[in-house]
Every structure is written in C-alpha cells, then in structure tokens.
C-alpha positions in Angstrom: -4.5 70.7 -23.7 -3.2 73.2 -26.4 0.3 73.5 -25.0 1.1 69.7 -24.8 0.7 69.6 -28.5 3.1 72.3 -29.6 6.8 72.9 -29.7 7.4 75.7 -27.1 10.7 76.4 -28.5 9.6 76.9 -32.1 6.8 79.4 -32.2 7.0 81.7 -35.2 8.8 84.9 -34.6 10.8 83.7 -31.6 14.2 83.3 -31.3 15.6 80.7 -28.6 18.0 77.9 -28.4 16.7 74.5 -28.4 17.5 72.5 -25.0 15.3 71.6 -22.0 15.2 74.2 -19.3 14.7 73.3 -15.7 11.9 74.3 -13.7 12.6 78.0 -12.0 15.0 78.5 -15.0 12.4 79.1 -17.7 11.0 75.8 -18.2 7.9 74.2 -17.3 6.1 77.5 -18.1 8.1 79.0 -15.1 9.7 82.6 -15.5 13.2 82.5 -16.5 16.5 83.9 -15.1 17.2 87.4 -15.7 19.6 87.5 -18.8 22.4 89.7 -19.7 21.1 92.0 -22.1 21.9 95.6 -22.1 18.4 97.0 -22.9 14.6 96.5 -23.7 11.9 99.2 -24.1 9.6 100.8 -26.6 7.8 104.0 -27.3 4.2 104.7 -28.6 3.1 108.0 -30.2 -0.3 108.5 -32.3 -0.8 105.0 -33.3 2.8 104.4 -34.1 5.6 102.7 -32.1 8.8 101.3 -31.8 10.0 98.2 -29.3 13.8 97.1 -29.1 15.6 94.5 -27.1 19.1 93.1 -26.4 18.3 89.5 -26.1 20.9 87.7 -23.9 19.3 84.8 -21.8 21.0 83.8 -18.7 21.4 80.1 -19.9 22.9 79.4 -23.4 25.0 81.3 -26.0 22.1 83.1 -28.1 22.6 86.8 -28.3 20.7 89.2 -30.7 19.4 92.6 -31.1 15.9 93.2 -32.5 13.6 95.8 -33.1 10.2 96.2 -34.0 8.6 99.2 -35.7 4.8 99.8 -35.8 2.9 102.0 -38.5 -0.9 101.6 -38.0 -1.5 98.0 -39.1 2.1 97.5 -40.5 4.9 95.7 -38.5 8.5 96.0 -39.6 11.2 93.7 -37.6 14.8 94.0 -37.9 17.6 91.9 -36.5 21.3 92.3 -36.1 24.1 90.6 -34.4 22.2 87.1 -34.1 24.3 84.4 -33.2 24.8 81.5 -31.0 28.0 79.5 -30.3 26.4 76.4 -29.2 25.2 73.1 -30.3 21.9 74.3 -30.1 
C-alpha cells in the first residue's frame, strides 16, 4: 500500500511533467512509450563511473540532458538544457 500514499510524479531526484498518463503510456506502473532522446548510457571502471541521458519523453514537452559521475561513495549530478514549454 506504499505506492497508494506517494505522488509518483514527485519522487526526489526525478524530472517529469506532472500530468496523468494512460495505461500503456507510462501510467498505472506500465512501461511508457519510447521517447525521442538521442542517447543514454554509462561506463564503470575501478569503482568509478559515469551515466548520462538525453531525456525527451514521447508525450509532453519536457527535455533535458543529465549526467551523473560516481566516485566511490560520492555522486555528482549535472543537468543542462532543462526545460518544458507546457502548462505542466
């Protein structure tokens, strides 16, 4: 019953437009449609790593470029080009 108590669109560290999605379109805990992002990936070497993504969901106007750098027990998160031209 935990998931009934939380706002799925406002988890800390997430970036989403807040509008209801239909079942089969990322709503109701179903996988969403593939978006239009240009890349996603990561690498790991000797306990350090990098992950990056171009976030551009299939529905909505949100777009962002995000990256995470992992150094042992430290994480640095960077974002660029973050924006959405919508009412959400």
